[in-house]
C-alpha positions as CSV (number, residue, x, y, z in Angstrom):
1,M,-2.9,15.9,43.0
2,D,-5.1,18.8,42.6
3,T,-8.4,18.6,39.7
4,E,-6.6,20.4,37.0
5,V,-3.7,18.6,37.1
6,R,-5.6,15.4,37.4
7,R,-7.5,16.7,34.3
8,R,-4.6,17.1,32.6
9,E,-3.1,13.8,33.3
10,I,-6.3,12.6,32.1
11,L,-6.1,14.0,28.4
12,R,-2.7,13.1,28.4
13,M,-3.4,9.3,29.1
14,A,-6.1,9.8,26.2
15,R,-4.3,11.5,23.8
16,Q,-1.1,9.0,23.7
17,V,-2.6,5.5,24.0
18,G,-6.5,6.9,21.8
19,Y,-8.6,5.8,25.0
20,V,-9.0,6.2,28.8
21,D,-11.3,3.6,30.7
22,V,-12.8,4.7,33.5
23,T,-12.0,2.1,36.0
24,D,-8.5,2.1,35.0
25,L,-8.4,5.8,35.7
26,A,-9.7,5.6,39.2
27,N,-7.5,2.6,39.7
28,D,-4.5,4.9,38.5
29,L,-5.2,8.3,39.4
30,T,-6.3,6.8,43.7
31,V,-9.9,8.4,43.3
32,S,-13.2,7.5,43.1
33,K,-14.8,6.3,39.5
34,E,-17.1,9.1,40.1
35,T,-14.5,11.5,40.1
36,V,-13.2,10.3,36.9
37,R,-16.8,10.8,35.6
38,R,-16.8,14.0,36.8
39,D,-13.7,14.7,35.0
40,L,-14.3,12.8,31.7
41,N,-17.9,15.0,31.7
42,A,-15.8,18.1,32.2
43,L,-12.9,17.7,29.6
44,E,-15.7,16.7,27.1
45,G,-17.5,20.0,28.0
46,H,-14.0,21.7,26.7
47,G,-14.8,19.7,23.5
48,L,-11.0,17.8,24.4
49,V,-12.8,14.5,24.8
50,R,-15.5,12.7,23.7
51,R,-17.8,10.3,26.0
52,T,-18.4,6.5,25.4
53,H,-19.7,3.6,27.7
54,G,-17.3,3.1,30.3
55,G,-14.6,5.9,29.6
56,A,-13.7,8.4,26.2
57,H,-11.6,9.2,23.6
58,P,-9.8,12.1,22.7
59,V,-11.3,15.0,20.4
60,E,-8.7,15.3,17.3
61,S,-7.7,19.6,17.3
62,A,-5.3,22.3,16.4
63,G,-2.9,21.2,18.8
64,F,-3.6,17.3,18.5
65,E,-4.1,14.8,16.0
66,T,-3.8,11.0,16.1
67,T,-1.1,9.4,13.9
68,L,-1.7,7.1,11.6
69,A,-0.1,4.1,13.4
70,L,-3.2,4.9,16.3
71,R,-5.8,4.9,14.0
72,S,-4.8,1.4,12.7
73,I,-5.5,-0.1,16.2
74,R,-8.5,0.9,16.9
75,H,-12.0,0.2,15.7
76,V,-10.4,-1.7,12.8
77,P,-13.4,-4.6,12.1
78,E,-15.6,-1.6,12.2
79,K,-13.6,0.3,9.6
80,A,-12.7,-3.2,7.7
81,R,-16.7,-3.3,7.0
82,V,-17.2,0.7,6.3
83,A,-14.2,0.1,3.3
84,T,-15.7,-2.5,2.2
85,A,-19.0,-1.3,1.7
86,A,-17.2,2.1,0.5
87,A,-15.5,0.6,-2.3
88,Q,-18.6,-1.1,-3.3
89,L,-20.4,2.1,-4.2
90,L,-18.0,2.9,-7.1
91,G,-20.8,2.8,-9.4
92,E,-18.9,3.8,-13.4
93,A,-16.2,5.7,-12.0
94,E,-13.2,5.8,-13.9
95,T,-11.0,8.3,-11.8
96,L,-10.9,8.1,-8.0
97,F,-9.2,10.6,-5.3
98,I,-8.6,7.8,-2.4
99,D,-7.9,10.1,0.5
100,E,-5.3,9.8,3.6
101,G,-6.1,7.6,6.9
102,Y,-6.6,4.4,7.5
103,T,-9.8,4.1,6.5
104,P,-8.9,5.1,2.7
105,Q,-6.0,2.7,2.9
106,L,-8.9,-0.3,3.8
107,I,-10.8,1.3,0.8
108,A,-8.0,0.9,-1.7
109,Q,-7.2,-2.9,-0.5
110,S,-11.1,-3.4,-1.2
111,M,-10.7,-1.6,-5.0
112,P,-11.6,-4.2,-7.8
113,R,-8.6,-5.2,-9.5
114,D,-10.3,-6.4,-12.6
115,R,-11.5,-3.3,-14.3
116,Q,-9.3,0.3,-15.2
117,L,-8.7,2.5,-12.8
118,T,-6.5,5.3,-12.2
119,V,-6.6,7.0,-8.7
120,V,-5.1,9.8,-7.7
121,T,-3.3,10.1,-4.2
122,A,-1.5,11.7,-1.5
123,S,-1.5,8.2,0.9
124,L,2.0,7.0,0.5
125,G,0.4,4.1,2.1
126,V,-2.4,4.3,-0.4
127,A,0.4,4.5,-3.4
128,H,1.8,1.2,-2.0
129,I,-1.1,-0.9,-1.8
130,L,-2.5,0.0,-5.5
131,A,1.0,0.0,-7.2
132,D,1.1,-4.0,-8.2
133,A,-2.3,-3.5,-9.6
134,D,-2.0,-4.3,-13.2
135,R,-5.1,-2.5,-14.4
136,I,-5.3,0.7,-11.6
137,E,-2.6,3.8,-12.3
138,V,-1.5,5.3,-9.8
139,L,-0.5,9.1,-9.4
140,L,0.5,10.3,-6.4
141,L,0.5,13.7,-5.2
142,G,3.7,15.7,-4.2
143,G,4.5,17.5,-1.8
144,R,5.3,17.7,2.2
145,V,5.3,14.6,3.9
146,R,3.6,14.3,7.2
147,S,5.4,12.0,9.2
148,G,2.3,11.2,11.8
149,T,0.1,10.0,8.1
150,M,2.5,9.4,5.7
151,A,0.6,11.7,3.3
152,S,1.8,14.7,0.9
153,V,0.6,18.0,1.5
154,D,1.3,21.9,0.8
155,H,0.8,23.6,-2.9
156,W,2.9,20.9,-4.6
157,A,0.0,18.5,-4.1
158,T,-3.1,20.9,-4.3
159,Q,-1.8,22.3,-7.2
160,M,-1.3,18.8,-8.9
161,L,-4.7,17.5,-7.7
162,A,-6.5,21.4,-9.1
163,G,-5.2,19.8,-12.6
164,F,-7.7,17.0,-12.7
165,A,-11.3,16.5,-12.5
166,I,-12.3,13.3,-11.0
167,D,-15.3,11.2,-11.0
168,L,-15.3,10.1,-7.3
169,A,-13.8,11.1,-4.4
170,F,-13.1,8.7,-1.1
171,I,-12.9,11.2,1.7
172,G,-12.1,10.9,5.1
173,A,-11.9,13.6,8.2
174,N,-11.1,14.2,11.8
175,G,-14.9,15.0,12.6
176,I,-17.9,15.7,10.9
177,S,-20.8,17.5,12.5
178,R,-24.0,18.4,11.5
179,E,-23.1,22.0,12.4
180,Y,-19.9,22.0,11.6
181,G,-19.4,19.7,8.3
182,L,-16.1,18.3,7.8
183,T,-13.2,19.1,9.7
184,T,-9.3,18.3,9.5
185,P,-7.3,19.9,12.5
186,D,-4.1,21.4,10.3
187,P,-4.8,24.2,7.9
188,A,-2.5,22.4,4.8
189,V,-4.3,19.0,4.5
190,N,-7.8,20.8,4.8
191,E,-6.7,22.6,1.4
192,L,-6.3,19.5,-0.2
193,K,-9.4,18.0,1.1
194,A,-10.9,20.9,-0.3
195,Q,-9.7,20.9,-3.5
196,A,-10.5,17.3,-3.4
197,M,-14.0,18.3,-3.3
198,R,-13.6,20.7,-5.8
199,S,-11.8,18.5,-8.1
200,A,-14.8,15.5,-8.2
201,Q,-17.9,15.3,-9.1
202,R,-19.1,12.8,-6.7
203,H,-18.0,12.4,-3.3
204,I,-18.2,9.7,-0.3
205,F,-17.8,10.3,3.0
206,A,-16.4,6.9,5.1
207,G,-15.2,6.9,8.8
208,V,-16.5,4.8,11.8
209,H,-19.6,6.2,14.4
210,T,-16.9,7.9,16.6
211,K,-16.2,10.7,14.2
212,F,-19.8,12.0,14.7
213,G,-20.4,14.7,16.4
214,C,-16.6,16.1,16.3
215,A,-15.5,19.1,15.0
216,S,-11.6,19.7,14.5
217,F,-10.2,23.2,13.5
218,C,-10.7,23.4,9.6
219,R,-13.6,23.1,7.5
220,F,-13.1,21.6,4.3
221,A,-16.9,20.9,3.4
222,H,-20.6,20.5,4.7
223,V,-22.3,17.5,5.1
224,S,-24.8,18.4,2.0
225,D,-21.7,18.4,-0.4
226,I,-21.7,14.4,0.2
227,E,-23.4,12.2,-1.3
228,T,-23.3,8.9,0.5
229,I,-21.6,8.7,4.2
230,V,-20.7,5.0,5.1
231,T,-20.1,4.1,9.0
232,D,-20.8,1.4,11.3
233,S,-23.6,0.8,13.3
234,G,-22.4,2.3,16.6
235,L,-24.3,5.3,14.9
236,P,-27.5,5.2,15.8
237,S,-30.3,5.0,13.5
238,A,-32.1,8.1,14.7
239,E,-28.6,10.4,14.6
240,A,-28.0,8.6,11.0
241,Q,-31.5,10.0,10.0
242,R,-30.6,13.2,10.7
243,Y,-27.2,13.1,9.0
244,S,-29.6,12.0,6.0
245,M,-31.9,14.9,6.6
246,L,-29.2,17.2,5.2
247,G,-29.0,15.7,2.0
248,P,-26.4,12.8,1.7
249,R,-27.8,8.8,2.1
250,V,-26.4,7.3,4.9
251,I,-25.1,3.7,5.1
252,R,-24.6,2.0,8.0
253,V,-23.0,-1.5,8.4
């Protein structure tokens, strides 16, 4: 197996399972660990993977996006902590936008059930979680449902969202970086997120540390547009400080 073929196989495996381990790759491909590390470094240099201690995970791009099913099994304890902390920032908000994705679903689960709230969402999962809450009214945006994320997009959803004035938006992203801001691979998803930014007075980004330093295809917001960033302690404190210098409060849990 030549170098290019091997690297394509490593990328395929990373995208299939969401993470690759150096030792496992060396065994599976019958090469040295050092060869695997060079391959991962090369793939990272092309923006296709992000190195971690002992392995790498795929970077989402215009040609690749992880499914909701995969997101629901990776970094679950960290996502749960992030979601709980984000929900505690509700303040006096009465109308909310809760984005698509697994962490937003956990935020929905953490919403208080003892106060009157109106939640606007494109996520079928979020709507399902909140549908039986007596004091929470759920407005589900209509549109084309993306099978990978189980959320609606396109002009029907965006136009409906544009008609609302929302107190607080809990925003997710496929990547966040100081240079490129908050990004997502799909232009239709990007437009809906951009409209959520326009419709809401306050904006909270909630995401685990693996999102940071990654840039996807479409930008829908700058870091300075966000009021608060909530992430886990896997983001180094020095890097959190760099993001806070752009404007938002950064909370690590």
